[in-house]
mmCIF file of the N, C-alpha and C atoms, coordinates in Angstrom:
data_MODEL
# 
_entry.id   MODEL 
# 
loop_
_atom_site.group_PDB 
_atom_site.id 
_atom_site.type_symbol 
_atom_site.label_atom_id 
_atom_site.label_alt_id 
_atom_site.label_comp_id 
_atom_site.label_asym_id 
_atom_site.label_entity_id 
_atom_site.label_seq_id 
_atom_site.pdbx_PDB_ins_code 
_atom_site.Cartn_x 
_atom_site.Cartn_y 
_atom_site.Cartn_z 
_atom_site.occupancy 
_atom_site.B_iso_or_equiv 
_atom_site.pdbx_formal_charge 
_atom_site.auth_seq_id 
_atom_site.auth_comp_id 
_atom_site.auth_asym_id 
_atom_site.auth_atom_id 
_atom_site.pdbx_PDB_model_num 
ATOM 1   N N  . MET A 1 1  ? 79.974 190.738 156.668 1.00 0.00 ? 1  MET A N  1 
ATOM 2   C CA . MET A 1 1  ? 80.374 190.261 157.983 1.00 0.00 ? 1  MET A CA 1 
ATOM 3   C C  . MET A 1 1  ? 80.366 188.736 157.996 1.00 0.00 ? 1  MET A C  1 
ATOM 4   N N  . ASN A 1 2  ? 81.386 188.192 158.584 1.00 0.00 ? 2  ASN A N  1 
ATOM 5   C CA . ASN A 1 2  ? 81.445 186.736 158.731 1.00 0.00 ? 2  ASN A CA 1 
ATOM 6   C C  . ASN A 1 2  ? 81.550 186.431 160.223 1.00 0.00 ? 2  ASN A C  1 
ATOM 7   N N  . LEU A 1 3  ? 80.408 186.408 160.859 1.00 0.00 ? 3  LEU A N  1 
ATOM 8   C CA . LEU A 1 3  ? 80.377 186.246 162.307 1.00 0.00 ? 3  LEU A CA 1 
ATOM 9   C C  . LEU A 1 3  ? 80.683 184.828 162.754 1.00 0.00 ? 3  LEU A C  1 
ATOM 10  N N  . LYS A 1 4  ? 80.701 183.882 161.825 1.00 0.00 ? 4  LYS A N  1 
ATOM 11  C CA . LYS A 1 4  ? 81.104 182.515 162.177 1.00 0.00 ? 4  LYS A CA 1 
ATOM 12  C C  . LYS A 1 4  ? 82.563 182.498 162.619 1.00 0.00 ? 4  LYS A C  1 
ATOM 13  N N  . ILE A 1 5  ? 83.375 183.324 161.992 1.00 0.00 ? 5  ILE A N  1 
ATOM 14  C CA . ILE A 1 5  ? 84.785 183.415 162.382 1.00 0.00 ? 5  ILE A CA 1 
ATOM 15  C C  . ILE A 1 5  ? 84.889 184.001 163.787 1.00 0.00 ? 5  ILE A C  1 
ATOM 16  N N  . LEU A 1 6  ? 84.096 185.017 164.065 1.00 0.00 ? 6  LEU A N  1 
ATOM 17  C CA . LEU A 1 6  ? 84.091 185.616 165.403 1.00 0.00 ? 6  LEU A CA 1 
ATOM 18  C C  . LEU A 1 6  ? 83.742 184.564 166.449 1.00 0.00 ? 6  LEU A C  1 
ATOM 19  N N  . LYS A 1 7  ? 82.703 183.809 166.200 1.00 0.00 ? 7  LYS A N  1 
ATOM 20  C CA . LYS A 1 7  ? 82.290 182.776 167.144 1.00 0.00 ? 7  LYS A CA 1 
ATOM 21  C C  . LYS A 1 7  ? 83.390 181.730 167.324 1.00 0.00 ? 7  LYS A C  1 
ATOM 22  N N  . SER A 1 8  ? 83.993 181.298 166.229 1.00 0.00 ? 8  SER A N  1 
ATOM 23  C CA . SER A 1 8  ? 85.031 180.272 166.342 1.00 0.00 ? 8  SER A CA 1 
ATOM 24  C C  . SER A 1 8  ? 86.256 180.794 167.093 1.00 0.00 ? 8  SER A C  1 
ATOM 25  N N  . LYS A 1 9  ? 86.637 182.050 166.856 1.00 0.00 ? 9  LYS A N  1 
ATOM 26  C CA . LYS A 1 9  ? 87.765 182.638 167.588 1.00 0.00 ? 9  LYS A CA 1 
ATOM 27  C C  . LYS A 1 9  ? 87.437 182.747 169.078 1.00 0.00 ? 9  LYS A C  1 
ATOM 28  N N  . ARG A 1 10 ? 86.196 183.114 169.390 1.00 0.00 ? 10 ARG A N  1 
ATOM 29  C CA . ARG A 1 10 ? 85.766 183.217 170.790 1.00 0.00 ? 10 ARG A CA 1 
ATOM 30  C C  . ARG A 1 10 ? 85.870 181.856 171.472 1.00 0.00 ? 10 ARG A C  1 
ATOM 31  N N  . ILE A 1 11 ? 85.403 180.829 170.813 1.00 0.00 ? 11 ILE A N  1 
ATOM 32  C CA . ILE A 1 11 ? 85.434 179.478 171.377 1.00 0.00 ? 11 ILE A CA 1 
ATOM 33  C C  . ILE A 1 11 ? 86.875 178.982 171.512 1.00 0.00 ? 11 ILE A C  1 
ATOM 34  N N  . LEU A 1 12 ? 87.713 179.243 170.504 1.00 0.00 ? 12 LEU A N  1 
ATOM 35  C CA . LEU A 1 12 ? 89.114 178.833 170.567 1.00 0.00 ? 12 LEU A CA 1 
ATOM 36  C C  . LEU A 1 12 ? 89.860 179.477 171.742 1.00 0.00 ? 12 LEU A C  1 
ATOM 37  N N  . LYS A 1 13 ? 89.446 180.683 172.098 1.00 0.00 ? 13 LYS A N  1 
ATOM 38  C CA . LYS A 1 13 ? 90.068 181.389 173.225 1.00 0.00 ? 13 LYS A CA 1 
ATOM 39  C C  . LYS A 1 13 ? 89.391 181.038 174.558 1.00 0.00 ? 13 LYS A C  1 
ATOM 40  N N  . ASN A 1 14 ? 88.447 180.096 174.516 1.00 0.00 ? 14 ASN A N  1 
ATOM 41  C CA . ASN A 1 14 ? 87.734 179.628 175.711 1.00 0.00 ? 14 ASN A CA 1 
ATOM 42  C C  . ASN A 1 14 ? 86.917 180.719 176.406 1.00 0.00 ? 14 ASN A C  1 
ATOM 43  N N  . TYR A 1 15 ? 86.344 181.613 175.608 1.00 0.00 ? 15 TYR A N  1 
ATOM 44  C CA . TYR A 1 15 ? 85.439 182.622 176.147 1.00 0.00 ? 15 TYR A CA 1 
ATOM 45  C C  . TYR A 1 15 ? 84.002 182.193 175.882 1.00 0.00 ? 15 TYR A C  1 
ATOM 46  N N  . THR A 1 16 ? 83.142 182.440 176.858 1.00 0.00 ? 16 THR A N  1 
ATOM 47  C CA . THR A 1 16 ? 81.707 182.280 176.636 1.00 0.00 ? 16 THR A CA 1 
ATOM 48  C C  . THR A 1 16 ? 81.159 183.614 176.160 1.00 0.00 ? 16 THR A C  1 
ATOM 49  N N  . GLN A 1 17 ? 79.953 183.605 175.653 1.00 0.00 ? 17 GLN A N  1 
ATOM 50  C CA . GLN A 1 17 ? 79.322 184.870 175.291 1.00 0.00 ? 17 GLN A CA 1 
ATOM 51  C C  . GLN A 1 17 ? 79.207 185.754 176.535 1.00 0.00 ? 17 GLN A C  1 
ATOM 52  N N  . GLU A 1 18 ? 78.896 185.151 177.651 1.00 0.00 ? 18 GLU A N  1 
ATOM 53  C CA . GLU A 1 18 ? 78.753 185.907 178.900 1.00 0.00 ? 18 GLU A CA 1 
ATOM 54  C C  . GLU A 1 18 ? 80.068 186.571 179.300 1.00 0.00 ? 18 GLU A C  1 
ATOM 55  N N  . SER A 1 19 ? 81.183 185.842 179.219 1.00 0.00 ? 19 SER A N  1 
ATOM 56  C CA . SER A 1 19 ? 82.466 186.421 179.633 1.00 0.00 ? 19 SER A CA 1 
ATOM 57  C C  . SER A 1 19 ? 82.919 187.529 178.685 1.00 0.00 ? 19 SER A C  1 
ATOM 58  N N  . ILE A 1 20 ? 82.707 187.344 177.388 1.00 0.00 ? 20 ILE A N  1 
ATOM 59  C CA . ILE A 1 20 ? 83.065 188.394 176.426 1.00 0.00 ? 20 ILE A CA 1 
ATOM 60  C C  . ILE A 1 20 ? 82.197 189.624 176.656 1.00 0.00 ? 20 ILE A C  1 
ATOM 61  N N  . ALA A 1 21 ? 80.903 189.418 176.841 1.00 0.00 ? 21 ALA A N  1 
ATOM 62  C CA . ALA A 1 21 ? 79.993 190.541 177.066 1.00 0.00 ? 21 ALA A CA 1 
ATOM 63  C C  . ALA A 1 21 ? 80.428 191.348 178.281 1.00 0.00 ? 21 ALA A C  1 
ATOM 64  N N  . GLU A 1 22 ? 80.782 190.657 179.351 1.00 0.00 ? 22 GLU A N  1 
ATOM 65  C CA . GLU A 1 22 ? 81.224 191.337 180.564 1.00 0.00 ? 22 GLU A CA 1 
ATOM 66  C C  . GLU A 1 22 ? 82.491 192.149 180.303 1.00 0.00 ? 22 GLU A C  1 
ATOM 67  N N  . LYS A 1 23 ? 83.422 191.578 179.559 1.00 0.00 ? 23 LYS A N  1 
ATOM 68  C CA . LYS A 1 23 ? 84.695 192.252 179.282 1.00 0.00 ? 23 LYS A CA 1 
ATOM 69  C C  . LYS A 1 23 ? 84.528 193.488 178.399 1.00 0.00 ? 23 LYS A C  1 
ATOM 70  N N  . ILE A 1 24 ? 83.547 193.478 177.498 1.00 0.00 ? 24 ILE A N  1 
ATOM 71  C CA . ILE A 1 24 ? 83.363 194.645 176.635 1.00 0.00 ? 24 ILE A CA 1 
ATOM 72  C C  . ILE A 1 24 ? 82.243 195.571 177.128 1.00 0.00 ? 24 ILE A C  1 
ATOM 73  N N  . GLY A 1 25 ? 81.633 195.216 178.253 1.00 0.00 ? 25 GLY A N  1 
ATOM 74  C CA . GLY A 1 25 ? 80.694 196.123 178.909 1.00 0.00 ? 25 GLY A CA 1 
ATOM 75  C C  . GLY A 1 25 ? 79.282 196.149 178.361 1.00 0.00 ? 25 GLY A C  1 
ATOM 76  N N  . ILE A 1 26 ? 78.826 194.991 177.872 1.00 0.00 ? 26 ILE A N  1 
ATOM 77  C CA . ILE A 1 26 ? 77.435 194.898 177.412 1.00 0.00 ? 26 ILE A CA 1 
ATOM 78  C C  . ILE A 1 26 ? 76.804 193.656 178.041 1.00 0.00 ? 26 ILE A C  1 
ATOM 79  N N  . THR A 1 27 ? 75.492 193.521 177.898 1.00 0.00 ? 27 THR A N  1 
ATOM 80  C CA . THR A 1 27 ? 74.822 192.349 178.449 1.00 0.00 ? 27 THR A CA 1 
ATOM 81  C C  . THR A 1 27 ? 75.053 191.138 177.548 1.00 0.00 ? 27 THR A C  1 
ATOM 82  N N  . THR A 1 28 ? 74.877 189.973 178.129 1.00 0.00 ? 28 THR A N  1 
ATOM 83  C CA . THR A 1 28 ? 75.014 188.739 177.355 1.00 0.00 ? 28 THR A CA 1 
ATOM 84  C C  . THR A 1 28 ? 73.990 188.704 176.228 1.00 0.00 ? 28 THR A C  1 
ATOM 85  N N  . LYS A 1 29 ? 72.787 189.141 176.500 1.00 0.00 ? 29 LYS A N  1 
ATOM 86  C CA . LYS A 1 29 ? 71.734 189.156 175.479 1.00 0.00 ? 29 LYS A CA 1 
ATOM 87  C C  . LYS A 1 29 ? 72.131 190.063 174.308 1.00 0.00 ? 29 LYS A C  1 
ATOM 88  N N  . THR A 1 30 ? 72.676 191.220 174.616 1.00 0.00 ? 30 THR A N  1 
ATOM 89  C CA . THR A 1 30 ? 73.105 192.141 173.567 1.00 0.00 ? 30 THR A CA 1 
ATOM 90  C C  . THR A 1 30 ? 74.252 191.534 172.764 1.00 0.00 ? 30 THR A C  1 
ATOM 91  N N  . TYR A 1 31 ? 75.226 190.918 173.461 1.00 0.00 ? 31 TYR A N  1 
ATOM 92  C CA . TYR A 1 31 ? 76.333 190.294 172.748 1.00 0.00 ? 31 TYR A CA 1 
ATOM 93  C C  . TYR A 1 31 ? 75.814 189.190 171.822 1.00 0.00 ? 31 TYR A C  1 
ATOM 94  N N  . ASN A 1 32 ? 74.905 188.381 172.336 1.00 0.00 ? 32 ASN A N  1 
ATOM 95  C CA . ASN A 1 32 ? 74.329 187.296 171.532 1.00 0.00 ? 32 ASN A CA 1 
ATOM 96  C C  . ASN A 1 32 ? 73.698 187.846 170.262 1.00 0.00 ? 32 ASN A C  1 
ATOM 97  N N  . ARG A 1 33 ? 72.940 188.906 170.382 1.00 0.00 ? 33 ARG A N  1 
ATOM 98  C CA . ARG A 1 33 ? 72.277 189.506 169.216 1.00 0.00 ? 33 ARG A CA 1 
ATOM 99  C C  . ARG A 1 33 ? 73.307 190.043 168.225 1.00 0.00 ? 33 ARG A C  1 
ATOM 100 N N  . LYS A 1 34 ? 74.402 190.572 168.742 1.00 0.00 ? 34 LYS A N  1 
ATOM 101 C CA . LYS A 1 34 ? 75.449 191.097 167.867 1.00 0.00 ? 34 LYS A CA 1 
ATOM 102 C C  . LYS A 1 34 ? 76.200 189.962 167.180 1.00 0.00 ? 34 LYS A C  1 
ATOM 103 N N  . GLU A 1 35 ? 76.503 188.893 167.922 1.00 0.00 ? 35 GLU A N  1 
ATOM 104 C CA . GLU A 1 35 ? 77.207 187.758 167.316 1.00 0.00 ? 35 GLU A CA 1 
ATOM 105 C C  . GLU A 1 35 ? 76.335 187.072 166.267 1.00 0.00 ? 35 GLU A C  1 
ATOM 106 N N  . LEU A 1 36 ? 75.037 187.153 166.403 1.00 0.00 ? 36 LEU A N  1 
ATOM 107 C CA . LEU A 1 36 ? 74.119 186.582 165.417 1.00 0.00 ? 36 LEU A CA 1 
ATOM 108 C C  . LEU A 1 36 ? 73.861 187.527 164.243 1.00 0.00 ? 36 LEU A C  1 
ATOM 109 N N  . GLY A 1 37 ? 74.388 188.753 164.321 1.00 0.00 ? 37 GLY A N  1 
ATOM 110 C CA . GLY A 1 37 ? 74.205 189.711 163.237 1.00 0.00 ? 37 GLY A CA 1 
ATOM 111 C C  . GLY A 1 37 ? 72.918 190.494 163.300 1.00 0.00 ? 37 GLY A C  1 
ATOM 112 N N  . LYS A 1 38 ? 72.210 190.412 164.415 1.00 0.00 ? 38 LYS A N  1 
ATOM 113 C CA . LYS A 1 38 ? 70.947 191.140 164.554 1.00 0.00 ? 38 LYS A CA 1 
ATOM 114 C C  . LYS A 1 38 ? 71.162 192.594 164.958 1.00 0.00 ? 38 LYS A C  1 
ATOM 115 N N  . LYS A 1 39 ? 72.323 192.887 165.531 1.00 0.00 ? 39 LYS A N  1 
ATOM 116 C CA . LYS A 1 39 ? 72.712 194.246 165.896 1.00 0.00 ? 39 LYS A CA 1 
ATOM 117 C C  . LYS A 1 39 ? 74.164 194.421 165.489 1.00 0.00 ? 39 LYS A C  1 
ATOM 118 N N  . SER A 1 40 ? 74.567 195.655 165.308 1.00 0.00 ? 40 SER A N  1 
ATOM 119 C CA . SER A 1 40 ? 75.954 195.935 164.920 1.00 0.00 ? 40 SER A CA 1 
ATOM 120 C C  . SER A 1 40 ? 76.814 196.209 166.142 1.00 0.00 ? 40 SER A C  1 
ATOM 121 N N  . PHE A 1 41 ? 78.088 195.851 166.034 1.00 0.00 ? 41 PHE A N  1 
ATOM 122 C CA . PHE A 1 41 ? 79.057 196.192 167.057 1.00 0.00 ? 41 PHE A CA 1 
ATOM 123 C C  . PHE A 1 41 ? 79.460 197.650 166.884 1.00 0.00 ? 41 PHE A C  1 
ATOM 124 N N  . THR A 1 42 ? 79.694 198.341 167.991 1.00 0.00 ? 42 THR A N  1 
ATOM 125 C CA . THR A 1 42 ? 80.244 199.690 167.919 1.00 0.00 ? 42 THR A CA 1 
ATOM 126 C C  . THR A 1 42 ? 81.741 199.586 167.646 1.00 0.00 ? 42 THR A C  1 
ATOM 127 N N  . ILE A 1 43 ? 82.345 200.682 167.236 1.00 0.00 ? 43 ILE A N  1 
ATOM 128 C CA . ILE A 1 43 ? 83.781 200.665 166.969 1.00 0.00 ? 43 ILE A CA 1 
ATOM 129 C C  . ILE A 1 43 ? 84.562 200.344 168.239 1.00 0.00 ? 43 ILE A C  1 
ATOM 130 N N  . ASP A 1 44 ? 84.113 200.832 169.392 1.00 0.00 ? 44 ASP A N  1 
ATOM 131 C CA . ASP A 1 44 ? 84.792 200.511 170.652 1.00 0.00 ? 44 ASP A CA 1 
ATOM 132 C C  . ASP A 1 44 ? 84.702 199.019 170.973 1.00 0.00 ? 44 ASP A C  1 
ATOM 133 N N  . GLU A 1 45 ? 83.555 198.410 170.679 1.00 0.00 ? 45 GLU A N  1 
ATOM 134 C CA . GLU A 1 45 ? 83.404 196.970 170.894 1.00 0.00 ? 45 GLU A CA 1 
ATOM 135 C C  . GLU A 1 45 ? 84.291 196.180 169.938 1.00 0.00 ? 45 GLU A C  1 
ATOM 136 N N  . VAL A 1 46 ? 84.379 196.633 168.696 1.00 0.00 ? 46 VAL A N  1 
ATOM 137 C CA . VAL A 1 46 ? 85.249 195.970 167.718 1.00 0.00 ? 46 VAL A CA 1 
ATOM 138 C C  . VAL A 1 46 ? 86.695 196.019 168.196 1.00 0.00 ? 46 VAL A C  1 
ATOM 139 N N  . ILE A 1 47 ? 87.125 197.175 168.660 1.00 0.00 ? 47 ILE A N  1 
ATOM 140 C CA . ILE A 1 47 ? 88.504 197.317 169.147 1.00 0.00 ? 47 ILE A CA 1 
ATOM 141 C C  . ILE A 1 47 ? 88.744 196.389 170.328 1.00 0.00 ? 47 ILE A C  1 
ATOM 142 N N  . SER A 1 48 ? 87.801 196.325 171.251 1.00 0.00 ? 48 SER A N  1 
ATOM 143 C CA . SER A 1 48 ? 87.934 195.430 172.406 1.00 0.00 ? 48 SER A CA 1 
ATOM 144 C C  . SER A 1 48 ? 88.020 193.974 171.969 1.00 0.00 ? 48 SER A C  1 
ATOM 145 N N  . LEU A 1 49 ? 87.214 193.590 170.997 1.00 0.00 ? 49 LEU A N  1 
ATOM 146 C CA . LEU A 1 49 ? 87.221 192.207 170.516 1.00 0.00 ? 49 LEU A CA 1 
ATOM 147 C C  . LEU A 1 49 ? 88.525 191.878 169.796 1.00 0.00 ? 49 LEU A C  1 
ATOM 148 N N  . ILE A 1 50 ? 89.062 192.832 169.055 1.00 0.00 ? 50 ILE A N  1 
ATOM 149 C CA . ILE A 1 50 ? 90.347 192.622 168.381 1.00 0.00 ? 50 ILE A CA 1 
ATOM 150 C C  . ILE A 1 50 ? 91.411 192.283 169.413 1.00 0.00 ? 50 ILE A C  1 
ATOM 151 N N  . VAL A 1 51 ? 91.422 193.028 170.501 1.00 0.00 ? 51 VAL A N  1 
ATOM 152 C CA . VAL A 1 51 ? 92.425 192.813 171.544 1.00 0.00 ? 51 VAL A CA 1 
ATOM 153 C C  . VAL A 1 51 ? 92.164 191.500 172.284 1.00 0.00 ? 51 VAL A C  1 
ATOM 154 N N  . LEU A 1 52 ? 90.933 191.289 172.728 1.00 0.00 ? 52 LEU A N  1 
ATOM 155 C CA . LEU A 1 52 ? 90.602 190.091 173.505 1.00 0.00 ? 52 LEU A CA 1 
ATOM 156 C C  . LEU A 1 52 ? 90.839 188.798 172.729 1.00 0.00 ? 52 LEU A C  1 
ATOM 157 N N  . LEU A 1 53 ? 90.480 188.809 171.461 1.00 0.00 ? 53 LEU A N  1 
ATOM 158 C CA . LEU A 1 53 ? 90.563 187.591 170.657 1.00 0.00 ? 53 LEU A CA 1 
ATOM 159 C C  . LEU A 1 53 ? 91.836 187.521 169.819 1.00 0.00 ? 53 LEU A C  1 
ATOM 160 N N  . ASP A 1 54 ? 92.681 188.536 169.959 1.00 0.00 ? 54 ASP A N  1 
ATOM 161 C CA . ASP A 1 54 ? 93.961 188.580 169.244 1.00 0.00 ? 54 ASP A CA 1 
ATOM 162 C C  . ASP A 1 54 ? 93.744 188.412 167.743 1.00 0.00 ? 54 ASP A C  1 
ATOM 163 N N  . LEU A 1 55 ? 92.831 189.221 167.195 1.00 0.00 ? 55 LEU A N  1 
ATOM 164 C CA . LEU A 1 55 ? 92.507 189.140 165.774 1.00 0.00 ? 55 LEU A CA 1 
ATOM 165 C C  . LEU A 1 55 ? 93.550 189.872 164.951 1.00 0.00 ? 55 LEU A C  1 
ATOM 166 N N  . ASN A 1 56 ? 93.934 189.282 163.830 1.00 0.00 ? 56 ASN A N  1 
ATOM 167 C CA . ASN A 1 56 ? 94.843 189.983 162.923 1.00 0.00 ? 56 ASN A CA 1 
ATOM 168 C C  . ASN A 1 56 ? 94.021 190.849 161.967 1.00 0.00 ? 56 ASN A C  1 
ATOM 169 N N  . LEU A 1 57 ? 94.692 191.628 161.140 1.00 0.00 ? 57 LEU A N  1 
ATOM 170 C CA . LEU A 1 57 ? 94.005 192.554 160.248 1.00 0.00 ? 57 LEU A CA 1 
ATOM 171 C C  . LEU A 1 57 ? 93.068 191.837 159.284 1.00 0.00 ? 57 LEU A C  1 
ATOM 172 N N  . ALA A 1 58 ? 93.516 190.730 158.728 1.00 0.00 ? 58 ALA A N  1 
ATOM 173 C CA . ALA A 1 58 ? 92.685 189.987 157.769 1.00 0.00 ? 58 ALA A CA 1 
ATOM 174 C C  . ALA A 1 58 ? 91.416 189.457 158.434 1.00 0.00 ? 58 ALA A C  1 
ATOM 175 N N  . GLU A 1 59 ? 91.558 188.919 159.636 1.00 0.00 ? 59 GLU A N  1 
ATOM 176 C CA . GLU A 1 59 ? 90.383 188.402 160.363 1.00 0.00 ? 59 GLU A CA 1 
ATOM 177 C C  . GLU A 1 59 ? 89.427 189.542 160.705 1.00 0.00 ? 59 GLU A C  1 
ATOM 178 N N  . THR A 1 60 ? 89.969 190.643 161.180 1.00 0.00 ? 60 THR A N  1 
ATOM 179 C CA . THR A 1 60 ? 89.147 191.803 161.529 1.00 0.00 ? 60 THR A CA 1 
ATOM 180 C C  . THR A 1 60 ? 88.380 192.291 160.314 1.00 0.00 ? 60 THR A C  1 
ATOM 181 N N  . ASN A 1 61 ? 89.076 192.395 159.195 1.00 0.00 ? 61 ASN A N  1 
ATOM 182 C CA . ASN A 1 61 ? 88.467 192.845 157.954 1.00 0.00 ? 61 ASN A CA 1 
ATOM 183 C C  . ASN A 1 61 ? 87.339 191.913 157.517 1.00 0.00 ? 61 ASN A C  1 
ATOM 184 N N  . GLU A 1 62 ? 87.584 190.617 157.581 1.00 0.00 ? 62 GLU A N  1 
ATOM 185 C CA . GLU A 1 62 ? 86.566 189.654 157.153 1.00 0.00 ? 62 GLU A CA 1 
ATOM 186 C C  . GLU A 1 62 ? 85.379 189.608 158.114 1.00 0.00 ? 62 GLU A C  1 
ATOM 187 N N  . ILE A 1 63 ? 85.652 189.649 159.416 1.00 0.00 ? 63 ILE A N  1 
ATOM 188 C CA . ILE A 1 63 ? 84.579 189.548 160.400 1.00 0.00 ? 63 ILE A CA 1 
ATOM 189 C C  . ILE A 1 63 ? 83.685 190.782 160.393 1.00 0.00 ? 63 ILE A C  1 
ATOM 190 N N  . PHE A 1 64 ? 84.291 191.944 160.441 1.00 0.00 ? 64 PHE A N  1 
ATOM 191 C CA . PHE A 1 64 ? 83.515 193.162 160.685 1.00 0.00 ? 64 PHE A CA 1 
ATOM 192 C C  . PHE A 1 64 ? 83.275 194.039 159.465 1.00 0.00 ? 64 PHE A C  1 
ATOM 193 N N  . PHE A 1 65 ? 84.061 193.883 158.409 1.00 0.00 ? 65 PHE A N  1 
ATOM 194 C CA . PHE A 1 65 ? 83.991 194.837 157.306 1.00 0.00 ? 65 PHE A CA 1 
ATOM 195 C C  . PHE A 1 65 ? 83.792 194.211 155.932 1.00 0.00 ? 65 PHE A C  1 
ATOM 196 N N  . ASN A 1 66 ? 83.388 192.961 155.861 1.00 0.00 ? 66 ASN A N  1 
ATOM 197 C CA . ASN A 1 66 ? 83.113 192.287 154.577 1.00 0.00 ? 66 ASN A CA 1 
ATOM 198 C C  . ASN A 1 66 ? 84.267 192.410 153.592 1.00 0.00 ? 66 ASN A C  1 
ATOM 199 N N  . ASN A 1 67 ? 85.491 192.420 154.114 1.00 0.00 ? 67 ASN A N  1 
ATOM 200 C CA . ASN A 1 67 ? 86.673 192.543 153.256 1.00 0.00 ? 67 ASN A CA 1 
ATOM 201 C C  . ASN A 1 67 ? 86.664 193.811 152.406 1.00 0.00 ? 67 ASN A C  1 
ATOM 202 N N  . ASN A 1 68 ? 86.022 194.863 152.924 1.00 0.00 ? 68 ASN A N  1 
ATOM 203 C CA . ASN A 1 68 ? 85.951 196.127 152.180 1.00 0.00 ? 68 ASN A CA 1 
ATOM 204 C C  . ASN A 1 68 ? 87.062 197.093 152.532 1.00 0.00 ? 68 ASN A C  1 
ATOM 205 N N  . LEU A 1 69 ? 87.866 196.780 153.546 1.00 0.00 ? 69 LEU A N  1 
ATOM 206 C CA . LEU A 1 69 ? 88.973 197.647 153.895 1.00 0.00 ? 69 LEU A CA 1 
ATOM 207 C C  . LEU A 1 69 ? 90.172 197.303 153.037 1.00 0.00 ? 69 LEU A C  1 
ATOM 208 N N  . PRO A 1 70 ? 90.766 198.303 152.437 1.00 0.00 ? 70 PRO A N  1 
ATOM 209 C CA . PRO A 1 70 ? 91.958 198.030 151.622 1.00 0.00 ? 70 PRO A CA 1 
ATOM 210 C C  . PRO A 1 70 ? 93.153 197.745 152.517 1.00 0.00 ? 70 PRO A C  1 
ATOM 211 N N  . PHE A 1 71 ? 93.985 196.824 152.102 1.00 0.00 ? 71 PHE A N  1 
ATOM 212 C CA . PHE A 1 71 ? 95.231 196.563 152.802 1.00 0.00 ? 71 PHE A CA 1 
ATOM 213 C C  . PHE A 1 71 ? 96.287 197.492 152.250 1.00 0.00 ? 71 PHE A C  1 
ATOM 214 N N  . VAL A 1 72 ? 96.993 198.132 153.134 1.00 0.00 ? 72 VAL A N  1 
ATOM 215 C CA . VAL A 1 72 ? 98.025 199.088 152.709 1.00 0.00 ? 72 VAL A CA 1 
ATOM 216 C C  . VAL A 1 72 ? 99.388 198.469 152.899 1.00 0.00 ? 72 VAL A C  1 
# 
């Protein structure tokens, strides 16, 4: 996981941790712990973040899957 990319994409889109947490239905504290890598994102949260942050496949793969997903 490369959560630095997640944080930078969030900042580039002008979202705070609080606003992202609200949009994906979790608390700010929980989002903070997930962005720091202390907790894992659920698949539903990952999907929401892909949409909110307009992540492409390569970014999604690097952020959430350690580049372990094969590109087809």
